[in-house]
C-alpha positions in Angstrom: -16.9 -1.9 23.8 -18.2 -4.8 21.8 -16.3 -5.9 18.6 -19.0 -4.9 16.1 -19.3 -1.5 17.6 -15.5 -1.0 17.7 -15.0 -2.3 14.1 -17.5 0.3 12.8 -15.3 3.2 13.7 -12.5 4.7 11.6 -9.4 6.1 13.3 -10.8 9.6 13.5 -14.0 8.3 15.1 -12.0 6.3 17.7 -9.9 9.3 18.6 -13.1 11.4 19.0 -14.4 8.7 21.5 -11.2 9.2 23.5 -11.2 13.0 23.5 -14.9 13.2 24.5 -14.3 10.7 27.3 -16.6 8.0 25.9 -13.8 5.5 26.2 -10.4 5.4 27.8 -7.2 4.8 25.8 -6.4 1.7 27.9 -9.9 0.3 27.4 -9.6 0.9 23.7 -6.3 -1.0 23.6 -7.8 -4.0 25.4 -10.6 -4.0 22.9 -8.2 -3.8 20.0 -6.1 -6.6 21.3 -9.1 -8.9 21.5 -10.2 -7.8 18.0 -6.7 -8.5 16.6 -6.6 -11.9 18.1 -10.0 -12.7 16.7 -9.3 -11.4 13.3 -5.8 -13.0 13.1 -7.3 -16.4 13.8 -9.4 -15.9 10.7 -7.0 -14.2 8.2 -3.5 -15.0 9.5 -2.3 -11.4 9.1 0.3 -11.1 11.8 4.0 -11.8 11.2 4.7 -12.0 15.0 2.5 -12.4 18.1 1.2 -9.2 19.5 3.6 -7.2 21.6 3.3 -7.7 25.3 3.2 -3.9 25.6 2.3 -1.3 23.0 5.3 0.7 21.6 5.9 4.0 23.3 3.9 6.9 21.7 2.9 10.5 22.3 -0.3 10.6 24.3 -1.0 14.1 23.0 -0.7 13.4 19.3 -3.6 13.9 16.8 -4.2 10.1 16.6 -3.3 9.4 20.3 -4.8 6.1 21.4 -5.6 4.7 18.0 -4.6 1.1 17.5 -2.0 0.5 14.8 0.3 -2.1 13.2 3.7 -1.8 11.4 4.6 -3.9 8.4 7.3 -6.6 8.3 9.3 -5.0 5.5 12.5 -3.9 7.2 13.8 -2.1 10.2 11.1 0.2 11.6 11.0 0.4 15.3 14.0 0.2 17.7 14.4 -3.3 19.2 11.6 -4.8 17.1 12.6 -7.8 15.0 11.8 -8.0 11.3 11.9 -10.8 8.8 10.8 -9.2 5.5 8.6 -12.3 5.2 11.6 -14.6 4.9 13.0 -17.6 6.7 16.4 -16.5 5.6 16.6 -13.9 8.4 16.4 -16.7 10.9 15.0 -15.6 14.3 14.7 -12.0 13.0 17.1 -9.1 13.0 16.2 -6.3 15.4 16.1 -2.7 14.3 18.9 -0.6 16.0 16.8 2.6 15.9 13.5 4.0 14.7 13.0 5.0 11.1 12.0 8.6 10.5 8.5 7.4 9.7 8.3 5.3 12.9 9.2 8.4 14.8 6.3 10.2 13.2 3.9 7.3 13.9 4.9 7.6 17.6 4.5 11.4 17.6 1.1 11.0 16.1 0.1 9.0 19.1 -0.5 5.7 17.3 -0.6 2.7 19.6 1.5 0.1 17.8 0.4 -3.4 18.9 2.2 -5.7 16.4 3.7 -6.5 13.0 1.7 -7.4 9.9 2.7 -10.0 7.5 4.5 -9.4 4.1 5.5 -11.8 1.3 9.2 -12.6 1.1 11.0 -9.3 0.5 7.7 -7.6 -0.4 7.9 -8.9 -3.9 4.4 -10.2 -4.7 0.9 -9.0 -5.2 -0.2 -11.7 -2.8 0.9 -12.3 0.8 1.6 -16.0 1.1 5.1 -16.3 2.7 6.4 -19.8 3.4 7.6 -18.4 6.7 4.1 -17.6 8.2 1.6 -19.0 5.7 -1.0 -17.4 3.5 -2.9 -14.3 4.6 -6.6 -14.8 3.8 -9.0 -12.2 2.5 -11.7 -11.7 5.0 -14.3 -11.3 2.3 -13.5 -14.8 1.0 -11.1 -16.9 3.0 -10.0 -18.8 -0.1 -8.8 -15.7 -1.8 -5.7 -13.5 -1.5 -5.6 -10.3 0.6 -3.2 -8.8 -2.0 0.4 -7.8 -1.5 2.7 -6.9 -0.4 0.8 -5.1 2.4 -1.6 -8.0 2.6 -1.4 -8.7 6.3 -2.1 -5.0 7.1 -5.1 -4.9 4.7 -6.6 -8.1 5.8 -6.5 -7.1 9.5 -7.9 -3.6 8.8 -10.7 -5.0 6.6 -11.5 -7.6 9.3 -12.1 -4.8 11.8 -9.0 -5.4 13.9 -7.5 -1.9 13.6 -8.7 1.1 11.6 -5.4 1.8 9.8 -2.0 0.1 9.4 1.4 0.9 8.0 1.9 -0.2 4.4 4.4 0.4 1.6 4.2 0.4 -2.1 6.9 -0.4 -4.7 4.7 -1.4 -7.6 1.2 -1.3 -6.1 1.7 -2.8 -2.7 -0.6 -0.4 -0.9 -3.2 -0.1 -3.7 -3.4 -3.8 -4.6 -4.3 -5.1 -1.1 -6.6 -2.1 -0.6 -8.5 -3.1 -3.7 -8.6 -6.8 -2.7 -9.8 -6.0 0.8 -12.1 -3.1 0.1 -10.1 -0.3 1.7 -8.7 3.1 1.0 -5.1 2.8 -0.2 -3.1 6.0 -0.9 0.3 5.9 -2.3 1.8 9.3 -1.8 4.0 11.2 -4.2 7.7 10.4 -4.4 9.5 12.0 -1.3 6.3 13.0 0.4 7.0 10.6 3.3 10.5 10.3 4.7 12.4 7.0 4.2 15.5 7.8 6.3 17.7 7.7 8.1 19.0 4.4 6.6 17.7 4.9 3.1 17.9 7.8 0.7 15.7 6.7 -2.2 14.8 3.0 -2.0 14.5 1.3 -5.3 15.5 4.4 -7.2 12.8 6.3 -5.4 10.0 4.0 -6.6 8.9 2.9 -3.1 6.7 5.0 -0.9 5.5 4.1 2.6 2.2 5.1 4.1 -0.8 3.1 5.2 -4.0 1.3 4.3 -7.0 3.0 6.0 -10.7 2.6 6.5 -11.6 6.1 5.4 -10.5 9.0 3.3 -10.3 11.3 6.3 -8.1 8.8 8.1 -5.7 8.9 5.2 -5.7 12.7 5.2 -5.1 13.1 8.9 -2.3 10.5 8.9 -0.7 12.2 5.9 -0.6 15.4 7.9 1.1 13.6 10.7 3.9 11.9 8.7 4.4 14.1 5.5 7.5 16.3 5.0 11.2 15.7 4.4 13.4 14.2 7.0 16.7 15.6 8.0 19.2 15.1 5.2 16.7 13.8 2.6 18.0 14.1 -0.9 14.9 15.9 -2.2 11.3 16.7 -1.1 7.9 16.6 -2.7 6.2 20.0 -3.5 4.8 21.7 -0.4 1.1 21.0 0.2 -1.5 23.7 -0.3 -2.6 23.3 3.3 -3.4 20.6 5.8 -4.6 17.5 4.1 -7.4 17.0 6.6 -8.8 20.2 5.4 -9.1 18.9 1.9 -11.7 16.3 2.7 -15.1 17.8 1.7 -13.6 20.7 -0.3 -14.8 21.3 -3.8 -12.1 20.2 -6.2 -13.3 22.6 -8.9 -14.1 21.5 -12.5 -11.4 18.9 -13.5 -10.2 17.5 -16.7 -10.5 13.8 -16.2 -9.2 11.0 -18.4 -10.4 7.4 -18.0 -8.9 4.2 -19.4 -9.5 0.5 -18.8 -7.0 -0.7 -21.3 -3.9 -2.2 -19.6 -0.6 -0.7 -21.0 0.8 -4.2 -20.9 -2.0 -5.6 -23.1 -3.3 -7.8 -20.2 -7.0 -8.7 -20.4 -9.2 -6.8 -18.0 -12.4 -8.4 -16.5 -15.6 -6.7 -17.6 -16.9 -6.2 -14.0 -13.6 -4.5 -13.0 -13.6 -2.3 -16.1 -17.2 -1.5 -15.4 -16.4 -0.2 -12.0 -14.0 2.3 -13.4 -16.5 3.5 -16.0 -19.1 3.9 -13.4 -16.8 6.0 -11.3 -16.0 8.2 -14.4 -19.8 8.6 -14.9 -20.2 9.8 -11.4 -17.4 12.3 -11.9 -19.2 13.5 -15.1 -22.4 13.9 -13.1 -20.5 16.0 -10.6 -19.6 18.5 -13.4 -16.1 17.4 -14.4 -15.0 17.1 -18.1 -14.5 13.3 -18.6 -13.0 11.7 -21.7 -11.6 8.4 -22.6 -7.8 8.9 -22.9 -4.6 7.2 -21.8 -0.9 8.1 -21.6 1.3 6.4 -24.2 3.4 4.0 -22.1 6.6 2.1 -23.0 5.7 -1.0 -21.0 9.1 -2.6 -21.6 10.8 0.4 -20.1 8.5 0.2 -17.1 9.5 -3.5 -16.6 13.2 -2.6 -17.0 13.1 0.2 -14.6 11.3 -1.7 -11.9 13.0 -5.1 -12.2 16.6 -3.9 -12.3 16.0 -1.4 -9.5 14.3 -4.1 -7.3 17.0 -6.7 -8.0 19.8 -4.3 -7.2 18.1 -2.9 -4.1 17.1 -6.3 -2.6 20.4 -7.9 -3.6 22.1 -5.3 -1.4 20.2 -6.5 1.6 22.5 -9.5 1.7 25.6 -7.7 0.6 28.6 -9.5 2.2 26.6 -12.5 3.4 25.1 -15.3 1.5 21.8 -16.7 2.9 21.1 -20.4 2.7 19.3 -20.9 -0.7 17.2 -23.6 1.0 15.7 -20.9 3.2 14.7 -18.6 0.2 11.6 -18.9 -1.9 11.9 -19.6 -5.6 11.9 -16.1 -7.0 14.2 -14.8 -4.2 16.8 -17.4 -5.2 16.6 -16.1 -8.8 16.8 -12.5 -7.5 20.1 -13.1 -5.6 21.6 -14.9 -8.6 20.6 -12.1 -10.9 21.9 -9.4 -8.5 25.3 -10.9 -8.7 25.4 -10.4 -12.5 24.1 -6.8 -12.6 26.5 -4.1 -13.8 26.6 -0.4 -13.3 25.6 -0.1 -16.9 22.4 -2.1 -16.2 21.5 0.3 -13.4 22.1 3.4 -15.5 20.0 1.9 -18.2 17.2 1.3 -15.7 17.5 4.9 -14.5 17.3 6.1 -18.1 14.1 4.0 -18.7 12.6 5.5 -15.6 13.3 9.0 -16.8 11.8 8.3 -20.3 8.6 6.9 -18.9 8.2 9.6 -16.3 8.6 12.4 -18.8 6.2 10.8 -21.3 3.5 10.4 -18.6 4.0 13.9 -17.2 3.4 15.2 -20.7 0.0 13.5 -20.7 -0.9 15.0 -17.3 -0.2 18.5 -18.7 -3.6 18.1 -20.3 -5.4 16.3 -17.5 -5.9 16.8 -13.8 -6.9 13.2 -13.0 -6.7 9.7 -14.5 -9.2 7.0 -13.6 -8.3 3.3 -14.1 -9.1 0.0 -12.4 -6.7 -0.9 -9.6 -6.5 -4.6 -10.7 -7.4 -6.3 -13.9 -9.3 -9.0 -12.0 -11.2 -9.6 -8.8 -9.0 -10.8 -5.9 -7.1 -13.9 -6.9 -7.5 -17.3 -5.4 -4.8 -18.3 -2.9 -2.1 -20.2 -4.7 -2.7 -18.5 -8.0 0.4 -16.3 -7.8 3.3 -18.7 -6.8 6.3 -16.8 -5.6 7.9 -19.9 -4.2 7.8 -21.7 -7.5 11.2 -22.5 -9.1 12.2 -21.7 -12.6 11.1 -18.0 -12.7 13.4 -15.2 -13.6 12.5 -12.1 -11.7 11.3 -10.4 -14.9 9.3 -13.4 -15.8 7.6 -13.5 -12.4 7.0 -9.7 -12.5 5.4 -9.9 -16.0 3.0 -12.6 -14.8 2.2 -10.7 -11.6 1.5 -7.6 -13.6 -1.1 -9.5 -15.7 -3.1 -9.4 -12.5 -2.2 -5.9 -11.5 -1.1 -3.9 -14.6 -2.4 -0.5 -13.6 -0.4 0.3 -10.5 3.3 -0.1 -11.3 3.5 2.8 -13.8 3.0 5.4 -11.0 5.8 4.0 -8.9 8.1 4.7 -11.9 6.7 8.2 -12.3 6.4 9.0 -8.6 2.9 10.3 -8.9 0.3 10.0 -6.1 -2.4 7.4 -6.6 -5.3 6.1 -4.5 -7.4 3.0 -4.7 -11.0 3.4 -3.6 -13.5 0.5 -2.8 -16.2 1.7 -5.2 -17.7 -1.6 -6.3 -18.3 -5.2 -5.6 -18.0 -8.2 -7.9 -19.5 -11.7 -7.8 -20.0 -12.9 -4.3 -19.4 -9.5 -2.8 -15.7 -9.4 -3.5 -14.4 -5.8 -3.4 -13.3 -4.0 -6.6 -11.0 -1.1 -6.4 -10.8 2.0 -8.7 -7.6 3.9 -9.0 -7.3 7.7 -9.2 -4.0 9.3 -10.2 -3.0 13.0 -10.1 0.1 15.0 -10.9 3.2 14.8 -8.7 2.5 16.5 -5.4 -1.3 16.7 -5.7 -2.5 14.4 -2.9 -4.8 17.3 -2.0 -6.7 16.8 -5.2 -7.0 13.0 -4.8 -8.3 13.4 -1.3 -10.9 16.0 -2.4 -12.2 13.8 -5.2 -12.0 10.6 -3.2 -14.1 11.9 -0.4 -16.9 12.8 -2.9 -16.7 9.4 -4.7 -16.7 7.1 -1.7 -20.1 6.9 -0.1 -19.7 8.3 3.4 -16.0 8.6 2.8 -15.5 5.2 4.5 -15.1 1.6 3.5 -17.4 -1.2 4.7 -16.1 -3.5 7.3 -16.2 -7.2 6.4 -18.8 -8.9 8.6 -16.5 -11.9 9.2 -16.3 -15.6 8.5 -15.4 -15.1 4.9 -18.5 -12.9 4.2 
């Protein structure tokens, strides 16, 4: 199979080729390895060289034979080293066992070929770790692929694999999806298991899933990985039925709110705001009731909840052992210093802030089924514009600056609601622009129904290569 033919298929399409005998799983893996090598040379999206052998998987799973990558954000697969994008982990620490999610990726039949790059500790909306160098956006090699799942997004957008593992603690699935022109679904809190090592990472504000090339890919993968793990503290509401069955279904007449005003007060580019308004106009044409409206958000409480929780959580990564500060990037050094000063009272105050924000936003959604916003406030940033390795930042100071770029995504990590970024527009020079849809907690089914009707053909374009 030639590269351009392979890159045109989403995961469901590749699986159909296998099940109908048009291509063998081994031949597809060979093609994917060549595509990954080609794409990585362009975008630098891998944290490690490709595995000599694909990780073991169920050859009868619903996505059996589909090429896949896992993200360098922590222990995922037994025996596979991870760095969390940092030089401070030296040659890498190997996971002692599979995570619950990795077990489900294997059971789905995904052929995991490698590890995608992440910024240090996943704490940036761009993926430019000192350890492995900047990940480049395939649509413009001088621009960021987003973060923290930037390696995954760049490689999917470049046609290397149709989907890849990603995680989202403030927008880290949706931001790179917007930058690279992909579908980026952040599931509801507790929809996807985070065990067995974690109970509720970052006070439950982090969700793991994937970036995908199509809405149907996201739906089928969610069917494969959703549901509580053994011993999970809580679970998301049960779905109304298989998520794959939601694609193409009529969502009914919805009450839709749209806003392009950032809750932080950050300026929003006109072409980005215009993409959200055009999406809202399409929804109105489809028969939905659309009005301009926005939840009232205490932005300082959002910052407090996220920053304190992230500092406490990531500080615990090095509990009992102090890394060499010279091996840490600038904001990471501040983070570890601040972690040592946190008290139990600080953590309780952050939990209270999260509660206050969540209840206020849930009240807004009592009157609406869907909220439409831009995903980012700008088109994809130039490489070097967001400088995680720069000294002198406090964590809160860096986060505030980063959220000027991406002010629309973090709120829904605090509230735990499902949100999806769709590649619905292009800006100057063909750069992708993402539009975010948000639903009530547990309503991924609604997001998938609406997304499939908004995205032409239900599938993102593949970047033609060489920086488009």
